C-alpha positions in Angstrom: -18.3 -26.8 9.7 -20.4 -26.3 6.6 -20.1 -22.5 7.0 -16.3 -22.7 7.3 -16.1 -24.9 4.2 -18.2 -22.5 2.2 -16.0 -19.5 3.3 -12.9 -21.4 2.3 -14.4 -22.1 -1.1 -15.0 -18.4 -1.7 -11.6 -17.3 -0.7 -9.0 -17.0 -3.5 -5.5 -18.5 -3.0 -2.2 -17.2 -4.3 0.3 -19.4 -6.2 2.2 -19.7 -2.9 -0.7 -20.9 -0.7 0.7 -24.4 -0.2 4.1 -22.9 0.7 2.6 -20.9 3.5 0.8 -23.9 4.9 4.0 -26.0 4.8 5.7 -23.3 6.9 3.0 -23.3 9.5 1.7 -19.9 8.7 -1.3 -18.5 10.6 -3.8 -17.8 7.7 -6.4 -15.0 7.6 -8.9 -13.7 5.0 -7.7 -10.4 3.4 -9.1 -8.8 0.3 -10.9 -12.0 -0.6 -7.7 -14.1 -0.4 -6.5 -16.6 2.2 -3.2 -15.0 3.2 -0.5 -15.5 5.9 -0.7 -13.2 8.9 2.5 -14.4 10.5 4.8 -17.4 10.6 6.3 -17.2 14.1 4.8 -18.4 17.4 6.7 -15.4 18.9 4.3 -13.0 17.0 5.0 -10.3 14.5 8.1 -8.8 16.0 10.7 -11.2 14.5 9.4 -10.6 11.0 9.2 -6.9 11.5 12.8 -6.6 12.8 14.0 -8.9 10.0 12.8 -6.3 7.5 14.2 -3.3 9.4 17.6 -4.9 10.1 18.2 -7.6 7.4 15.7 -8.8 4.8 12.2 -10.2 4.7 10.1 -12.0 2.0 6.4 -11.3 1.3 3.9 -13.0 -0.9 2.0 -10.1 -2.5 0.5 -12.1 -5.3 -3.0 -11.1 -4.2 -2.4 -7.6 -5.7 -4.0 -6.8 -9.0 -2.4 -5.9 -12.3 -4.0 -4.1 -15.3 -2.2 -3.6 -18.6 -2.9 -0.5 -20.7 -1.5 -0.5 -24.3 -2.2 1.4 -27.5 -2.0 4.8 -29.2 -4.0 6.6 -26.4 -2.5 4.7 -23.5 -0.8 7.7 -22.0 -3.8 10.0 -22.4 -6.1 7.3 -20.9 -3.9 6.7 -17.8 -3.6 10.5 -17.3 -7.4 10.7 -17.4 -8.0 8.3 -14.6 -4.9 9.0 -12.5 -4.2 11.9 -10.2 -0.4 12.0 -10.9 1.0 13.1 -14.3 2.4 10.5 -16.7 3.0 12.8 -19.6 6.7 13.5 -18.9 7.3 10.0 -17.4 10.3 8.2 -19.0 10.2 4.5 -19.8 11.4 2.6 -16.7 9.8 5.0 -14.2 7.1 4.4 -11.6 4.6 6.8 -10.2 2.3 6.6 -7.2 -1.1 8.2 -7.2 -4.9 7.7 -6.9 -7.9 7.1 -9.0 -10.8 9.3 -7.9 -14.5 9.6 -8.3 -15.9 12.9 -9.7 -16.5 14.0 -6.1 -12.9 13.5 -5.2 -13.4 10.4 -3.1 -10.8 7.7 -3.7 -11.5 4.7 -6.0 -8.0 3.2 -5.1 -4.4 4.1 -4.7 -2.0 2.5 -7.1 1.4 2.3 -8.8 1.8 3.1 -12.5 4.8 1.5 -14.3 5.8 2.8 -17.7 7.2 -0.2 -19.5 7.2 1.3 -23.0 6.1 4.3 -24.9 2.5 3.0 -25.2 2.7 0.3 -22.5 1.6 0.9 -18.9 1.4 -1.6 -16.1 -1.0 -0.6 -13.2 -0.8 -2.3 -9.8 -4.0 -2.1 -7.7 -5.1 -3.3 -4.3 -6.4 -6.9 -3.9 -9.7 -6.0 -2.3 -10.5 -3.5 -5.1 -9.6 -5.6 -8.2 -13.2 -6.2 -9.4 -14.3 -2.6 -8.5 -11.3 -1.0 -10.1 -11.5 -3.1 -13.3 -15.2 -2.2 -13.8 -14.4 1.5 -13.2 -11.4 1.4 -15.6 -13.6 -0.2 -18.3 -16.4 2.3 -17.7 -14.0 5.2 -18.4 -12.2 3.7 -21.4 -14.7 4.8 -24.0 -13.3 7.1 -26.6 -9.7 6.0 -26.1 -7.7 3.9 -28.6 -6.4 1.4 -26.1 -6.3 -2.3 -25.3 -7.2 -2.8 -21.6 -6.5 -6.1 -19.9 -7.0 -7.4 -16.4 -3.9 -9.5 -15.9 -4.3 -10.1 -12.2 -4.5 -13.9 -12.6 -1.4 -14.1 -14.8 1.1 -12.8 -12.3 2.5 -13.9 -9.0 4.3 -11.2 -7.0 7.0 -11.2 -4.4 8.3 -8.3 -2.2 11.9 -8.6 -1.0 12.4 -5.9 1.6 15.2 -4.7 3.9 18.8 -3.5 3.9 20.1 -6.8 2.5 17.5 -7.1 -0.3 19.8 -6.1 -3.1 22.3 -8.7 -2.1 19.6 -11.4 -2.0 18.3 -10.4 -5.4 21.7 -10.5 -7.0 23.3 -13.6 -5.3 20.3 -15.9 -4.5 18.0 -15.1 -7.4 20.6 -14.0 -9.9 18.5 -11.0 -10.9 20.7 -8.0 -11.7 19.2 -4.9 -10.0 22.0 -2.7 -8.7 21.4 0.0 -11.3 17.8 0.5 -10.2 17.0 3.4 -7.9 13.8 4.0 -5.9 10.7 3.8 -8.1 12.3 2.5 -11.3 11.6 -0.8 -13.1 13.2 -3.1 -15.6 12.0 -6.2 -17.5 14.1 -9.3 -18.0 12.5 -12.1 -20.1 9.0 -11.3 -19.0 10.0 -10.8 -15.4 9.2 -7.3 -14.1 11.6 -6.1 -11.4 11.0 -2.8 -9.5 12.8 -1.1 -6.7 9.6 -0.5 -4.7 7.9 -1.7 -1.6 5.5 -0.9 1.3 7.8 -1.1 4.3 9.9 2.1 4.4 13.0 0.1 3.7 15.0 -0.5 0.5 13.5 -3.4 -1.4 12.3 -4.9 -4.6 9.1 -6.4 -6.1 9.1 -9.2 -8.6 6.1 -9.8 -11.0 6.3 -13.0 -13.0 4.5 -16.2 -14.0 3.4 -18.3 -11.0 6.0 -21.0 -11.6 8.9 -18.5 -11.6 7.5 -16.9 -8.4 7.4 -20.3 -6.7 10.9 -21.1 -7.7 12.2 -17.7 -6.3 10.3 -18.3 -3.1 11.9 -21.7 -2.6 15.4 -20.3 -3.3 15.1 -17.5 -0.8 13.6 -19.7 1.9 16.4 -22.2 1.4 18.9 -19.3 1.8 17.4 -18.4 5.1 15.4 -15.4 4.2 12.6 -14.7 6.7 9.1 -15.2 5.3 6.8 -12.3 6.4 3.1 -12.0 6.7 0.4 -9.3 6.6 0.9 -8.6 10.3 4.3 -7.0 9.9 3.4 -5.6 6.5 0.9 -3.4 8.3 3.2 -2.4 11.2 6.1 -1.6 8.8 4.0 0.6 6.4 2.2 2.3 9.4 5.5 3.3 11.0 6.5 5.3 7.9 3.1 6.8 7.4 2.1 4.9 4.3 -1.7 4.7 3.8 -3.8 1.6 3.6 -6.9 1.7 1.4 -9.9 1.3 3.5 -8.2 3.0 6.5 -6.4 6.1 5.4 -8.0 6.3 1.9 -11.6 5.4 0.8 -14.5 6.7 -1.2 -15.1 9.1 1.7 -11.5 10.1 2.2 -9.9 12.1 -0.5 -6.2 12.5 -1.3 -6.4 16.1 0.0 -7.9 14.9 3.3 -5.2 12.3 3.6 -2.3 14.8 3.0 -1.4 13.3 -0.4 -1.7 16.4 -2.6 1.9 16.0 -3.8 0.5 13.0 -5.8 -2.4 15.1 -7.2 -1.3 17.2 -10.2 -3.9 20.0 -10.4 -1.9 21.7 -13.2 -2.9 18.8 -15.5 -5.5 19.8 -18.1 -8.0 17.3 -16.7 -8.5 14.1 -14.8 -11.5 12.5 -13.1 -12.1 14.3 -9.8 -9.9 17.3 -10.5 -12.5 20.0 -10.0 -13.6 18.6 -6.6 -10.1 18.1 -5.4 -9.0 21.6 -6.5 -12.0 23.1 -4.7 -11.2 21.1 -1.6 -7.6 22.1 -1.6 -8.4 25.8 -2.1 -11.0 25.9 0.6 -9.3 23.5 2.9 -10.8 20.1 3.8 -13.2 19.7 6.8 -11.1 16.8 8.1 -7.5 15.9 7.9 -5.4 12.8 8.5 -2.9 13.4 11.3 -0.5 11.5 13.5 -1.2 11.3 17.2 1.2 10.2 20.0 -0.3 9.1 23.3 1.4 10.0 26.5 0.5 6.6 27.9 1.3 3.0 26.8 -2.3 2.4 25.8 -2.9 1.2 22.2 -5.3 3.1 19.9 -7.1 0.9 17.4 -9.0 1.5 14.2 -12.3 3.2 14.9 -11.6 4.5 18.4 -13.0 8.0 18.9 -10.7 11.0 19.0 -11.8 13.8 21.4 -10.8 17.4 22.0 -9.7 18.3 25.5 -13.4 19.2 26.4 -14.3 15.6 25.6 -16.2 16.3 22.4 -15.7 13.9 19.5 -13.6 15.3 16.6 -12.7 12.2 14.6 -11.5 8.6 14.8 -8.4 6.5 14.6 -7.7 4.9 11.2 -4.6 2.8 12.3 -2.8 2.5 15.6 -0.1 0.5 17.3 2.5 0.6 20.0 5.3 0.8 17.4 8.1 -1.9 17.5 10.8 0.4 16.0 10.2 3.4 18.3 8.5 2.0 21.4 5.7 4.6 21.3 1.9 4.4 21.3 0.9 6.3 18.1 -1.9 6.3 15.5 -3.1 7.9 12.4 -6.5 9.5 12.7 -8.9 11.5 10.6 -10.0 14.5 12.7 -11.6 17.9 12.3 -9.1 20.2 10.5 -9.4 22.8 13.3 -7.4 20.4 15.6 -4.8 19.2 13.0 -2.0 21.6 13.9 1.2 20.0 15.3 1.3 19.7 19.1 -2.4 20.3 19.5 -3.5 18.3 22.6 -6.3 15.7 22.0 -7.6 12.6 23.7 -8.4 9.1 22.5 -11.2 7.0 24.0 -10.0 3.4 24.5 -12.9 1.3 25.8 -14.2 3.2 28.9 -11.0 5.2 29.5 -9.7 8.4 27.9 -6.0 8.9 27.2 -4.3 12.2 26.4 -1.9 12.8 23.6 -0.9 15.3 20.9 -0.9 15.8 17.2 2.5 14.9 15.5 3.7 14.1 12.0 2.3 10.9 10.4 5.7 9.5 9.7 6.8 7.8 13.0 10.0 6.2 11.6 12.4 7.4 8.9 12.3 5.8 5.5 15.4 4.2 4.1 15.2 4.2 0.3 18.0 4.0 -2.3 17.7 7.4 -4.1 
């Protein structure tokens, strides 16, 4: 009991923690936060299908936010970020990575341009302390004001085909003019057409009291609350990476197949030389999709073998998908076996199951362009 109490003291809580408990959520530790895994006794499926077919509501207040302002804000962000913000208009959002000098990934993140010298960076919950230290370390020589605003914001994700209707009618937040990866600010409330599910949707960043009020209104209107469980199945089906699985300090954006977010034609950014070399020579390992011919479920860390039974990599994420009814996974394997339709095997406990390499996107994305 004493150990459990000590662990509970160490875990952070979002501004909606009591709301999750009142709804009977199953809570788990994630990124140092006590977060809802699911709300239904029936499991993840009802929440997953709510997002695919109607609308779902996620508490993502555990995510971190860093504000960069000042004369050199654009130059600084471009220095630490693999994508290119120099031609980025106000109101636009870009996805990309921060990398170490050797090309390994510090984190993947979103960069919002809120003003000419005003950038809003959204980072992963588990990496907040590490990212903040790394950003401060590389801020020397830039005329900027850098602020870790992670404790100032709550964040909601409203995801699914009916998300625009809910935003407009239930919350009264005008958002129809927003297209995918754009943002607007209304009275200190940041609204973006973004998400991590492969569906149309929005994310709201605001003071905790405003976030709590929005949550209550949507729950009262019958919107399905969704936990981390279906957040993972949804992002996985459309091939979106999770830091710690498909990206890490040992997995570069080139290995993960994310070179479209790495602008090697920029004059410089941290990790450019290593990533350019890896792209030119070809990485030793690549992230691929694999479909099993059986109903067995591949899980994180399971070995991937060639047809001779030799180890060639391991699974990063795997499920029997709810939307397509197939046993699939993403896996980091030797590049020699990464060509589509290459036959491979996955060892699941004491058995070996055959499959083949396929595209990492197992379900089509549905975004408003």
